[in-house]
TORZA-716509 format. One record per residue: residue number from 0; x, y, z of N, C-alpha, C in turn. Coordinates in steps of 0.2 Angstrom, whole numbers. Example, Ala and Ser with C-alpha at 12.3 -4.5 7.8 and 13.67 -1.06 7.14 Angstrom:
<rs>
0 66 -28 39 62 -22 39 66 -16 39
1 64 -11 35 68 -5 36 64 0 39
</rs>
This chain:
<rs>
0 477 256 68 483 262 65 479 266 68
1 472 269 66 468 276 68 464 271 71
2 460 275 78 454 271 81 449 281 83
3 446 281 81 440 288 84 436 283 88
4 435 284 95 431 282 98 425 286 102
5 421 286 99 412 290 103 416 297 102
6 416 302 95 420 306 96 414 311 94
7 413 318 100 408 322 97 411 330 98
8 407 332 95 408 338 95 401 346 94
9 400 349 97 396 354 96 399 362 96
10 398 363 91 398 371 91 392 375 94
11 395 381 97 389 386 100 386 384 104
12 387 379 109 382 377 113 378 383 119
13 374 380 120 370 382 124 367 389 118
14 368 390 113 365 395 109 359 395 104
15 356 401 101 353 399 95 356 396 90
16 362 396 90 367 393 84 369 386 86
17 367 385 91 370 377 91 368 372 86
18 374 367 86 375 363 80 379 359 81
19 379 351 80 379 346 82 384 345 74
20 391 345 76 397 344 71 396 337 71
21 398 333 79 399 324 77 394 324 82
22 391 319 81 389 313 88 392 307 87
23 397 306 91 398 297 94 400 296 88
24 404 298 85 409 295 79 413 289 81
25 411 284 77 417 278 79 420 276 71
26 426 274 70 428 273 65 437 269 68
27 438 264 64 443 260 65 446 259 60
28 453 263 56 457 262 52 463 256 52
29 461 251 50 471 246 51 475 247 46
30 483 246 46 485 250 42 486 247 35
31 487 252 33 486 252 24 478 252 22
32 475 255 25 468 255 23 467 262 20
33 466 263 15 463 270 11 454 272 10
34 452 274 17 445 274 17 442 285 13
35 437 282 8 434 289 7 428 290 8
36 430 297 9 422 299 15 419 304 12
37 413 303 9 406 308 8 401 310 12
38 398 315 10 394 316 14 392 324 12
39 384 327 12 384 334 10 385 339 16
40 385 345 13 389 350 17 387 350 25
41 389 352 27 389 352 37 388 344 39
42 392 339 35 389 334 38 396 330 41
43 398 335 43 405 335 48 410 331 47
44 413 329 42 419 328 37 426 331 40
45 426 339 39 430 343 41 431 340 47
46 427 343 50 428 344 59 431 338 61
47 428 329 58 432 323 59 439 326 56
48 443 328 51 449 329 51 451 333 55
49 450 338 58 452 343 61 453 341 68
50 451 335 71 449 332 78 454 328 76
51 457 326 71 462 320 71 467 323 72
52 469 328 68 476 329 66 478 336 72
53 471 336 77 473 341 84 471 347 84
54 470 350 76 467 357 75 462 360 80
55 458 355 82 453 355 86 451 350 90
56 449 351 95 449 346 102 440 347 101
57 441 340 102 434 338 103 429 338 111
58 423 337 111 420 339 116 420 330 120
59 420 326 118 420 319 119 423 315 115
60 424 309 120 429 304 114 436 303 116
61 438 299 110 447 299 111 449 297 105
62 457 299 102 458 298 96 465 293 98
63 464 288 94 471 284 95 474 282 89
64 481 284 89 487 282 84 491 275 86
65 492 270 84 494 265 85 494 261 92
66 489 263 93 488 263 102 488 266 105
67 490 272 104 493 277 108 487 282 108
68 484 286 115 479 289 115 482 296 113
69 482 301 108 484 306 108 478 312 107
70 474 310 111 470 316 111 469 325 114
71 474 324 118 476 329 123 482 331 118
72 485 327 114 490 331 111 490 337 105
73 494 342 104 493 346 101 494 345 94
74 491 349 88 492 346 81 501 345 79
75 504 349 82 514 350 82 515 344 83
76 512 341 92 514 334 91 510 330 90
77 506 329 88 504 324 82 507 324 74
78 510 329 72 512 329 67 517 322 63
79 520 321 69 525 316 68 522 308 64
80 518 308 66 511 301 64 507 304 59
81 504 314 57 501 313 52 504 318 47
82 501 316 40 503 322 37 495 323 34
83 494 331 29 488 332 28 489 335 23
84 485 335 19 482 340 14 476 345 12
85 475 350 9 469 355 12 466 355 6
86 458 357 4 457 360 -1 461 367 -5
87 462 368 -2 465 376 -5 473 375 -7
88 475 376 -15 481 375 -14 484 379 -12
89 484 383 -9 489 390 -7 489 388 1
90 486 382 4 487 383 11 492 377 10
91 497 374 16 501 370 17 509 371 15
92 510 377 10 515 379 8 517 388 11
93 524 389 9 524 395 11 525 400 4
94 523 403 2 522 404 -5 529 410 -6
95 530 412 -5 538 417 -1 544 414 -1
96 543 406 -1 550 403 0 549 396 -6
97 557 394 -8 557 391 -14 553 385 -12
98 556 380 -17 550 374 -18 557 370 -13
99 564 371 -14 567 368 -9 567 368 -1
100 566 374 -2 566 378 7 560 374 11
101 553 374 6 548 372 8 549 365 10
102 553 361 7 554 354 7 557 353 14
103 563 358 15 568 359 22 562 359 26
104 557 362 27 554 363 32 550 355 34
105 549 354 28 543 347 29 546 341 32
106 554 342 30 559 338 30 558 337 38
107 558 344 42 558 343 49 553 341 55
108 547 340 51 541 340 53 541 335 59
109 539 337 65 537 332 70 544 329 74
110 549 335 72 556 334 74 556 339 80
111 562 339 84 564 347 87 563 353 84
112 561 359 87 560 365 83 570 367 84
113 569 371 79 577 375 77 576 378 71
114 583 378 69 584 383 64 589 377 58
115 588 371 59 592 365 55 588 365 50
116 583 369 47 580 368 40 582 370 34
117 592 372 34 595 373 28 595 369 23
118 597 369 17 596 365 10 605 365 10
119 607 358 12 613 355 10 612 352 4
120 619 351 2 619 348 -6 617 341 -6
121 616 335 0 615 331 1 606 331 2
122 602 336 5 597 335 6 594 339 -1
123 596 344 -5 595 346 -12 593 339 -17
124 600 336 -18 598 328 -21 591 324 -17
125 591 323 -10 585 320 -9 579 324 -12
126 579 330 -11 571 334 -12 572 333 -21
127 577 333 -25 576 332 -32 575 325 -34
128 577 320 -31 573 314 -31 566 312 -31
129 562 315 -26 559 316 -21 554 318 -26
130 556 325 -31 552 328 -34 551 325 -42
131 556 321 -43 554 318 -49 549 313 -51
132 548 310 -46 544 306 -44 536 307 -44
133 537 313 -46 528 317 -48 527 318 -54
134 534 318 -58 533 318 -67 531 323 -68
135 531 329 -65 530 337 -68 535 342 -69
136 539 340 -67 545 344 -69 549 347 -63
137 545 346 -57 547 351 -51 554 350 -49
138 557 344 -52 564 346 -49 569 349 -54
139 568 352 -57 569 355 -61 571 363 -60
140 567 365 -54 564 372 -53 564 373 -46
141 571 370 -41 571 371 -32 571 378 -33
142 572 382 -36 574 388 -32 565 393 -35
143 561 390 -38 555 393 -39 553 395 -33
144 550 401 -34 546 402 -27 538 398 -28
145 536 396 -20 530 391 -22 525 397 -25
146 525 402 -23 518 407 -26 518 408 -33
147 523 406 -37 521 406 -43 520 400 -47
148 520 395 -43 516 388 -46 509 389 -48
149 509 385 -53 501 384 -52 497 378 -48
150 490 380 -47 487 376 -44 489 369 -41
151 489 364 -47 490 360 -50 496 357 -45
152 502 363 -48 510 361 -45 510 360 -40
153 505 365 -37 507 367 -29 501 361 -24
154 498 359 -29 493 352 -22 500 347 -24
155 502 346 -30 507 340 -29 512 341 -25
156 515 346 -26 521 349 -20 519 347 -12
157 512 350 -12 509 349 -4 509 342 -2
158 507 336 -7 506 333 -6 509 326 -6
159 518 329 -8 523 325 -7 526 328 -1
160 525 335 2 526 337 7 524 334 11
161 519 331 14 514 328 17 515 322 19
162 519 320 13 520 311 15 529 313 16
163 532 317 13 540 316 12 544 313 18
164 539 314 24 543 310 31 539 305 31
165 534 301 27 530 292 26 526 293 34
166 523 296 34 517 297 40 514 292 42
167 513 290 47 508 282 48 500 283 45
168 500 290 45 492 292 44 491 298 38
169 488 299 33 488 303 27 480 308 27
170 479 313 29 473 314 28 474 320 22
171 467 319 18 466 321 12 459 326 13
172 458 333 14 454 336 15 452 340 8
173 446 335 4 445 337 -3 450 340 -7
174 457 336 -8 462 342 -10 461 342 -17
175 457 339 -20 457 341 -27 449 345 -29
176 448 347 -26 442 351 -28 442 357 -30
177 447 361 -28 449 366 -32 451 367 -38
178 453 360 -40 457 360 -47 452 360 -52
179 456 362 -59 452 360 -64 453 352 -66
180 446 351 -71 447 342 -71 453 340 -73
181 456 341 -76 463 339 -79 468 338 -75
182 469 346 -71 474 343 -65 471 341 -60
183 465 340 -57 462 335 -51 465 327 -53
184 464 328 -61 463 320 -61 472 318 -61
185 477 323 -63 484 324 -61 484 322 -53
186 482 326 -51 482 325 -42 480 319 -39
187 473 316 -43 470 309 -41 476 303 -41
188 479 304 -49 484 297 -52 490 300 -46
189 492 304 -44 500 304 -41 496 301 -32
190 489 305 -29 490 302 -24 489 293 -23
191 488 290 -31 484 284 -29 493 280 -28
192 497 283 -33 504 281 -34 507 281 -27
193 507 285 -25 509 287 -17 507 284 -11
194 499 283 -11 498 279 -7 499 272 -7
195 499 270 -13 501 262 -14 507 260 -12
196 511 265 -16 518 264 -15 522 264 -7
197 518 268 -3 522 268 3 517 265 7
198 512 263 5 506 259 9 504 264 16
199 502 268 12 499 275 20 492 272 21
200 492 273 25 484 273 29 481 281 29
201 478 281 24 473 288 21 464 287 22
202 464 294 25 459 294 26 456 303 21
203 452 300 15 452 304 9 445 307 8
204 443 313 10 437 317 11 437 319 2
205 430 317 0 430 320 -7 423 321 -9
206 422 330 -13 415 329 -15 412 326 -22
207 417 319 -24 417 317 -30 414 311 -29
208 407 307 -29 403 302 -30 408 295 -33
209 409 296 -40 412 294 -42 420 289 -40
210 422 296 -38 429 295 -36 429 291 -28
211 425 294 -25 423 289 -18 424 284 -18
212 420 280 -25 419 274 -25 425 270 -29
213 429 274 -33 434 270 -39 440 269 -33
214 441 274 -28 448 277 -25 447 271 -19
215 453 268 -16 453 264 -10 449 260 -9
216 451 257 -2 449 250 -1 440 250 3
217 438 257 7 434 257 9 430 263 9
218 424 265 10 421 270 9 414 272 13
219 414 278 18 409 279 22 406 284 21
220 400 286 23 397 293 21 395 295 27
221 393 303 28 392 305 34 385 309 32
222 383 310 38 378 315 38 375 317 44
223 375 325 46 373 328 52 377 324 57
224 384 324 57 389 323 61 388 317 63
225 385 311 59 386 305 60 386 299 55
226 393 294 55 394 291 50 387 286 50
227 383 287 43 378 283 43 379 276 40
228 385 276 36 385 270 31 394 270 31
229 397 262 31 402 260 30 402 254 27
230 407 255 21 406 250 15 413 248 15
231 414 242 15 421 237 14 421 236 6
232 426 235 6 430 234 -2 426 226 -4
233 423 224 0 419 216 -5 412 219 -8
234 410 225 -6 402 230 -8 406 233 -12
235 412 237 -9 414 246 -13 416 244 -21
236 417 238 -23 421 236 -30 416 235 -35
237 411 233 -33 404 234 -38 399 238 -37
238 399 244 -31 395 250 -30 394 254 -35
239 388 256 -38 387 262 -43 385 266 -39
240 387 273 -43 384 279 -40 376 280 -39
241 373 278 -42 365 277 -41 363 274 -34
242 366 268 -32 366 263 -28 367 266 -21
243 376 269 -23 375 273 -14 371 281 -15
244 370 283 -18 363 288 -16 356 285 -14
245 355 278 -18 350 274 -14 350 274 -7
246 356 269 -7 358 269 1 358 274 5
247 361 281 2 360 287 9 352 288 10
248 348 288 4 340 291 7 337 284 9
249 340 280 9 336 273 12 338 274 21
250 345 276 20 347 278 31 345 282 32
251 345 290 28 345 296 31 337 298 30
252 334 296 26 327 297 23 324 304 20
253 331 306 15 331 312 14 336 311 8
254 335 315 3 340 315 -4 346 319 -1
255 352 317 -5 358 320 -3 358 328 -10
256 359 331 -5 356 338 -6 363 342 -5
257 366 344 -10 372 348 -9 377 351 -17
258 377 357 -19 378 358 -22 384 357 -26
259 390 355 -21 397 354 -22 397 347 -24
260 391 343 -22 393 335 -22 393 334 -31
261 397 330 -35 399 328 -41 397 322 -41
262 392 318 -45 391 313 -46 397 307 -48
263 400 308 -55 402 307 -59 407 311 -64
</rs>
C-alpha cells in the first residue's frame, strides 16, 4: 500500500546549520497496517510525514502508493490517496466557515477544483450521518463556526474530514498532543473506531510511549533521521514501556531524552 524506499532529506546543506532530517529511510505498510511512530525531538518523524504527504520533497529515494511512484506529485495530487490530521487543532479546518462548509470542502478533496462545494440537502444529510458517528453532538451544530469549537471538537472534526473520502492512507501527526488528557483519550477512541471500521492504512506519530504500544499492529522508533526499530504485532502485544526504552538505549547507545515524551 505505502512503500518508502531509501528516502533521505538534508536541511541547510553545506552550511554550519546542516542537519540530517532523514537518512535512507525504508518502510513498507501493507493494506490495513496501523503503525505507530515514536522518537525524540528531531528524530525525523514530522519530516517523514511531510515527505509522504508531498508537503516536502526528498533529496533521494522514492514514495510509492499502491505501486505508483508519487515522488514527484504535489501535495494536492496526493490528497486523493492521503488524509492527514495535524497536532494543532486549529490546522486542517477553516475557522470562519461553518462545520457543514468545512465538510463540503473535504468532500471535494482530490477531485477537480471548482466552486462545487455548496451544501445541498443531500450533502447535509450525509454530513449529519457522518458527524453522528463521532458521538459528540456536532451533527446538531452544522451551522456553527468551526473557530468556536473546543480543541477536542475541532480535532474530532479534522479526523472525520481527513477520512471522509475513505483515503488509502491516514497520517496522524501527534494529533492528540495538544489536547488535555480527557479530550486526548476521546480522540484516541474515535481514531481507533474509524481506523478499524474503514480498515485504513495508518501511520501515527505519537509522543506517548504507552499509546504507541497499545494502538496499532506495528511500532517503529526513529532516531537522528533513521528508523532504528520496527516491532511487529507478535512482539508488540507483550511489550512494556521499560522494554521499549531498553531497546532504544541498546540500539542508539543513549537514553531517550525528550521532555515531550510521555511514558504512560
